[in-house]
C-alpha positions as CSV (number, residue, x, y, z in Angstrom):
1,X,5.8,9.8,9.4
2,X,6.8,7.8,12.4
3,X,10.2,6.2,12.4
4,X,8.9,2.6,12.4
5,X,6.8,3.3,9.3
6,X,9.5,5.3,7.5
7,X,12.1,2.6,8.0
8,X,9.7,-0.1,6.6
9,X,8.4,1.9,3.6
10,X,12.0,2.8,2.6
11,X,13.3,-0.8,2.9
12,X,14.5,-2.8,-0.1
13,X,12.1,-5.6,1.0
14,X,9.0,-3.4,0.8
15,X,10.2,-1.8,-2.5
16,X,10.7,-5.3,-4.0
17,X,7.4,-6.7,-2.6
18,X,5.5,-3.6,-3.8
19,X,6.9,-3.6,-7.3
20,X,6.4,-7.3,-7.7
21,X,2.8,-7.0,-6.6
22,X,2.1,-4.1,-8.9
23,X,3.5,-6.2,-11.8
24,X,1.5,-9.2,-10.8
25,X,-1.8,-7.3,-10.8
26,X,-1.0,-5.6,-14.1
27,X,-0.5,-2.1,-12.7
28,X,-4.2,-1.4,-12.3
29,X,-6.4,-0.5,-9.3
30,X,-8.0,-3.8,-8.2
31,X,-11.1,-2.0,-6.7
32,X,-11.8,0.0,-9.8
33,X,-11.5,-3.2,-12.0
34,X,-14.1,-4.9,-9.8
35,X,-16.5,-2.1,-10.8
36,X,-15.6,-2.1,-14.5
37,X,-13.3,1.0,-14.4
38,X,-9.7,1.2,-15.4
39,X,-7.4,3.2,-13.1
40,X,-3.7,3.0,-12.4
41,X,-2.5,1.4,-9.2
42,X,-0.9,4.2,-7.3
43,X,-0.7,2.7,-3.8
44,X,-0.2,-0.8,-2.5
45,X,-2.6,-0.9,0.5
46,X,-2.2,-3.3,3.5
47,X,-5.6,-4.8,4.2
48,X,-4.5,-5.5,7.8
49,X,-3.2,-2.1,8.7
50,X,0.4,-1.9,9.8
51,X,1.3,-0.8,13.3
52,X,4.4,-1.0,15.5
53,X,3.4,-4.4,16.7
54,X,2.9,-6.2,13.4
55,X,5.2,-4.3,11.0
56,X,8.0,-6.8,11.5
57,X,5.7,-9.8,10.9
58,X,6.4,-10.5,7.2
59,X,3.2,-12.6,7.0
60,X,1.4,-9.3,7.4
61,X,3.8,-6.6,6.1
62,X,5.1,-8.4,3.0
63,X,2.4,-11.1,2.3
64,X,0.7,-10.6,-1.1
65,X,-2.5,-11.9,0.5
66,X,-2.5,-8.8,2.7
67,X,-1.9,-6.4,-0.2
68,X,-4.3,-4.6,-2.6
69,X,-3.3,-2.3,-5.4
70,X,-5.5,0.8,-5.5
71,X,-5.7,4.2,-7.0
72,X,-5.6,7.3,-4.7
73,X,-9.3,7.7,-4.8
74,X,-10.0,4.2,-3.7
75,X,-7.3,4.4,-1.0
76,X,-9.0,7.5,0.4
77,X,-12.3,5.7,0.4
78,X,-10.8,2.8,2.3
79,X,-9.5,5.1,5.0
80,X,-12.4,7.6,5.1
81,X,-13.4,8.3,8.6
82,X,-10.3,6.8,10.1
83,X,-8.3,9.3,12.2
84,X,-5.1,7.3,12.1
85,X,-2.1,9.1,10.6
86,X,-1.7,8.5,6.9
87,X,1.5,8.6,4.9
88,X,2.0,10.2,1.5
89,X,3.8,8.5,-1.3
90,X,5.4,9.8,-4.5
91,X,4.5,8.3,-7.9
92,X,7.1,5.5,-7.5
93,X,5.5,4.4,-4.2
94,X,8.3,5.9,-2.0
95,X,7.1,7.5,1.3
96,X,7.3,11.3,1.3
97,X,8.8,12.6,4.5
């Protein structure tokens, strides 16, 4: 992972925002729920993808309106076909180096 992403995803601000969001949505994948399936939320996805230019803009990086709780399968579908670098997370949502 690149330093700008590692620093953000390991920050207390992201950890708090992520955990609060998962609690708010009941810990379930929002995309699966829309299709009548029950799956755990494993990743909090940024709808507007983070990059070095916008990661310090809290209205993008920490705004609940830009977040979506998804399972790994839905997250893979969201990013299918994209050749940007992806980051792996452990079951607690911490970035894996």
